[in-house]
Structures are given as structure tokens and as C-alpha cells.
NULOMI-888421 format. One record per residue (C-alpha): residue number from 1; x, y negated, z. Coordinates in steps of 0.02 Angstrom, whole numbers, plus 50000, padded with zeros to 5 digits. Layout:
<margu num="NUM" X="X" Y="Y" Z="Z"/>
...
This chain:
<margu num="1" X="66105" Y="39433" Z="51979"/>
<margu num="2" X="66225" Y="39345" Z="52086"/>
<margu num="3" X="66094" Y="39178" Z="52002"/>
<margu num="4" X="65972" Y="39293" Z="52103"/>
<margu num="5" X="66049" Y="39335" Z="52271"/>
<margu num="6" X="66140" Y="39152" Z="52281"/>
<margu num="7" X="65963" Y="39091" Z="52284"/>
<margu num="8" X="65912" Y="39222" Z="52408"/>
<margu num="9" X="66039" Y="39176" Z="52547"/>
<margu num="10" X="65973" Y="38996" Z="52518"/>
<margu num="11" X="65819" Y="39019" Z="52563"/>
<margu num="12" X="65855" Y="39147" Z="52707"/>
<margu num="13" X="65962" Y="39000" Z="52778"/>
<margu num="14" X="66089" Y="39140" Z="52765"/>
<margu num="15" X="66221" Y="39057" Z="52639"/>
<margu num="16" X="66338" Y="38972" Z="52730"/>
<margu num="17" X="66371" Y="39098" Z="52863"/>
<margu num="18" X="66400" Y="39195" Z="52680"/>
<margu num="19" X="66501" Y="39057" Z="52578"/>
<margu num="20" X="66603" Y="39061" Z="52783"/>
<margu num="21" X="66659" Y="39240" Z="52765"/>
<margu num="22" X="66729" Y="39271" Z="52606"/>
<margu num="23" X="66807" Y="39087" Z="52645"/>
<margu num="24" X="66875" Y="39211" Z="52787"/>
<margu num="25" X="66904" Y="39384" Z="52694"/>
<margu num="26" X="66945" Y="39368" Z="52522"/>
<margu num="27" X="66952" Y="39526" Z="52478"/>
<margu num="28" X="66786" Y="39549" Z="52543"/>
<margu num="29" X="66735" Y="39426" Z="52385"/>
<margu num="30" X="66824" Y="39523" Z="52261"/>
<margu num="31" X="66747" Y="39697" Z="52319"/>
<margu num="32" X="66571" Y="39635" Z="52326"/>
<margu num="33" X="66593" Y="39546" Z="52137"/>
<margu num="34" X="66671" Y="39735" Z="52088"/>
<margu num="35" X="66531" Y="39829" Z="52166"/>
<margu num="36" X="66413" Y="39706" Z="52091"/>
<margu num="37" X="66471" Y="39709" Z="51912"/>
<margu num="38" X="66470" Y="39934" Z="51918"/>
<margu num="39" X="66338" Y="39915" Z="51983"/>
<margu num="40" X="66235" Y="39837" Z="51831"/>
<margu num="41" X="66347" Y="39910" Z="51719"/>
<margu num="42" X="66279" Y="40098" Z="51778"/>
<margu num="43" X="66116" Y="40032" Z="51795"/>
<margu num="44" X="66117" Y="39968" Z="51600"/>
<margu num="45" X="66201" Y="40169" Z="51574"/>
<margu num="46" X="66046" Y="40230" Z="51661"/>
<margu num="47" X="65939" Y="40156" Z="51574"/>
<margu num="48" X="65998" Y="40181" Z="51396"/>
<margu num="49" X="66029" Y="40348" Z="51403"/>
<margu num="50" X="65837" Y="40384" Z="51449"/>
<margu num="51" X="65799" Y="40312" Z="51335"/>
<margu num="52" X="65925" Y="40368" Z="51227"/>
<margu num="53" X="65909" Y="40559" Z="51258"/>
<margu num="54" X="65762" Y="40552" Z="51392"/>
<margu num="55" X="65728" Y="40585" Z="51589"/>
<margu num="56" X="65781" Y="40775" Z="51578"/>
<margu num="57" X="65949" Y="40747" Z="51508"/>
<margu num="58" X="65954" Y="40588" Z="51646"/>
<margu num="59" X="65895" Y="40759" Z="51795"/>
<margu num="60" X="66024" Y="40846" Z="51717"/>
<margu num="61" X="66179" Y="40730" Z="51707"/>
<margu num="62" X="66138" Y="40663" Z="51909"/>
<margu num="63" X="66136" Y="40834" Z="51980"/>
<margu num="64" X="66272" Y="40913" Z="51903"/>
<margu num="65" X="66374" Y="40758" Z="51983"/>
<margu num="66" X="66306" Y="40795" Z="52144"/>
<margu num="67" X="66339" Y="40952" Z="52143"/>
<margu num="68" X="66520" Y="40927" Z="52087"/>
<margu num="69" X="66548" Y="40768" Z="52193"/>
<margu num="70" X="66463" Y="40927" Z="52338"/>
<margu num="71" X="66599" Y="41050" Z="52245"/>
<margu num="72" X="66751" Y="40907" Z="52267"/>
<margu num="73" X="66699" Y="40884" Z="52463"/>
<margu num="74" X="66686" Y="41063" Z="52501"/>
<margu num="75" X="66886" Y="41062" Z="52423"/>
<margu num="76" X="66960" Y="40911" Z="52493"/>
<margu num="77" X="66878" Y="40875" Z="52656"/>
<margu num="78" X="66864" Y="41055" Z="52698"/>
<margu num="79" X="66677" Y="41070" Z="52715"/>
<margu num="80" X="66526" Y="41223" Z="52683"/>
<margu num="81" X="66432" Y="41220" Z="52626"/>
<margu num="82" X="66265" Y="41324" Z="52708"/>
<margu num="83" X="66175" Y="41476" Z="52581"/>
<margu num="84" X="66011" Y="41382" Z="52570"/>
<margu num="85" X="66092" Y="41213" Z="52508"/>
<margu num="86" X="66168" Y="41353" Z="52362"/>
<margu num="87" X="66002" Y="41401" Z="52335"/>
<margu num="88" X="65908" Y="41218" Z="52365"/>
<margu num="89" X="66018" Y="41186" Z="52185"/>
<margu num="90" X="66006" Y="41344" Z="52118"/>
<margu num="91" X="65832" Y="41330" Z="52125"/>
<margu num="92" X="65823" Y="41131" Z="52046"/>
<margu num="93" X="65939" Y="41178" Z="51908"/>
<margu num="94" X="65818" Y="41330" Z="51828"/>
<margu num="95" X="65688" Y="41206" Z="51820"/>
<margu num="96" X="65780" Y="41075" Z="51744"/>
<margu num="97" X="65813" Y="41170" Z="51626"/>
<margu num="98" X="65693" Y="41292" Z="51602"/>
<margu num="99" X="65592" Y="41107" Z="51546"/>
<margu num="100" X="65696" Y="41067" Z="51466"/>
<margu num="101" X="65725" Y="41237" Z="51375"/>
<margu num="102" X="65534" Y="41225" Z="51347"/>
<margu num="103" X="65541" Y="41046" Z="51260"/>
<margu num="104" X="65691" Y="41109" Z="51172"/>
<margu num="105" X="65544" Y="41269" Z="51080"/>
<margu num="106" X="65405" Y="41151" Z="51060"/>
<margu num="107" X="65509" Y="40997" Z="50972"/>
<margu num="108" X="65599" Y="41131" Z="50854"/>
<margu num="109" X="65414" Y="41233" Z="50817"/>
<margu num="110" X="65338" Y="41053" Z="50794"/>
<margu num="111" X="65518" Y="40991" Z="50660"/>
<margu num="112" X="65495" Y="41178" Z="50563"/>
<margu num="113" X="65298" Y="41228" Z="50563"/>
<margu num="114" X="65302" Y="41351" Z="50677"/>
<margu num="115" X="65306" Y="41392" Z="50840"/>
<margu num="116" X="65197" Y="41325" Z="50943"/>
<margu num="117" X="65146" Y="41189" Z="50846"/>
<margu num="118" X="64938" Y="41208" Z="50777"/>
<margu num="119" X="64956" Y="41086" Z="50649"/>
<margu num="120" X="64920" Y="41128" Z="50484"/>
<margu num="121" X="65019" Y="41074" Z="50317"/>
<margu num="122" X="64872" Y="40971" Z="50250"/>
<margu num="123" X="64862" Y="40880" Z="50424"/>
<margu num="124" X="65068" Y="40885" Z="50413"/>
<margu num="125" X="65038" Y="40790" Z="50265"/>
<margu num="126" X="64932" Y="40676" Z="50280"/>
<margu num="127" X="65075" Y="40608" Z="50445"/>
<margu num="128" X="65205" Y="40626" Z="50330"/>
<margu num="129" X="65170" Y="40495" Z="50197"/>
<margu num="130" X="65219" Y="40337" Z="50182"/>
<margu num="131" X="65076" Y="40189" Z="50199"/>
<margu num="132" X="65076" Y="40157" Z="50019"/>
<margu num="133" X="65019" Y="40334" Z="49985"/>
<margu num="134" X="64866" Y="40335" Z="50134"/>
<margu num="135" X="64746" Y="40259" Z="50049"/>
<margu num="136" X="64719" Y="40382" Z="49952"/>
<margu num="137" X="64543" Y="40467" Z="49952"/>
<margu num="138" X="64529" Y="40643" Z="50054"/>
<margu num="139" X="64447" Y="40671" Z="49879"/>
<margu num="140" X="64607" Y="40658" Z="49800"/>
<margu num="141" X="64694" Y="40726" Z="49916"/>
<margu num="142" X="64606" Y="40881" Z="49912"/>
<margu num="143" X="64645" Y="40866" Z="49706"/>
<margu num="144" X="64825" Y="40840" Z="49720"/>
<margu num="145" X="64852" Y="41006" Z="49811"/>
<margu num="146" X="64769" Y="41109" Z="49710"/>
<margu num="147" X="64868" Y="41024" Z="49573"/>
<margu num="148" X="64694" Y="40941" Z="49480"/>
<margu num="149" X="64728" Y="40764" Z="49528"/>
<margu num="150" X="64766" Y="40717" Z="49330"/>
<margu num="151" X="64596" Y="40783" Z="49227"/>
<margu num="152" X="64503" Y="40724" Z="49430"/>
<margu num="153" X="64571" Y="40547" Z="49342"/>
<margu num="154" X="64536" Y="40571" Z="49159"/>
<margu num="155" X="64385" Y="40597" Z="49216"/>
<margu num="156" X="64332" Y="40440" Z="49332"/>
<margu num="157" X="64387" Y="40342" Z="49202"/>
<margu num="158" X="64285" Y="40395" Z="49084"/>
<margu num="159" X="64150" Y="40375" Z="49167"/>
């Protein structure tokens, strides 16, 4: 990231001014470097969270963080939160938690074979097979489910 910033400063002709500023204010250079590192680390954490847990969980985390920040500001600096802001936050949290609840119910229904899933047992069996078993024919699948595969195999070999 720092390389891109330096290139942009050179192309814009502002590198000399920034370099001079950092020479007169070395503490600003270290603050700027710390901000860059923490910002990049934060982006990595965001991408990891979304990849691992999904966007709904990330939304809950970020909204919770903002609510705690507002509450802390209210306590430390004596700020007040209007009733409309409290109602808005309640509405947002309600929507996010309801969405999360619905996704959880959907996942549990799919994994338990019940719930709102419309998959049949045969479809679940076909989708869970290993690649080596997927080469069987539909006729063999039906006979296998009926327990007749061994007798059908004997008939086809005797032909």
C-alpha cells in the first residue's frame, strides 16, 4: 500500500511537500505508518470475517460496535441519544437478527432433512455421493434403494 501511495504522490508532484513535512514532523510519520498498518490489518480481519462467517454476522458485529461506541460517548462526554435514534437502532438490529435467525433455520432444516427443505431422500443421497459412485446408472440407483442391486447385477451378467 505504501508503494502505491508513494507512486501517487510522485505522479501528482506532491511527494516533495510530504517528504518535507515528515522531516519537520517525524512523529507524524510514525502516526501515519501506524494508521496504515492498523487499517490494512483491519481490512484483512473484515475479509476473513465475511469469508468465514458471512455478511450477516459481519453486519451484526459492525452494528454492535457502533452502538457500543455511541453508548460509550454518551457516558464519557454526557451526550444524549434522541428517541428516534434508539428506535432506528432497534429497527436495524431487529431486521439483522431476524435475517440471521431465518438463515439459521434454513440451514438447520437443510441439514436435518426437515424444515423448509423440498429435497427428497433420493436427491439428498445423490448429492452426497462420492465422485466414484456417481457413475452408477439411474436403474442401479433405484434397484439399490430397493435392495435389489445384487440380484439385478446377477441377471445382467448372465446375459
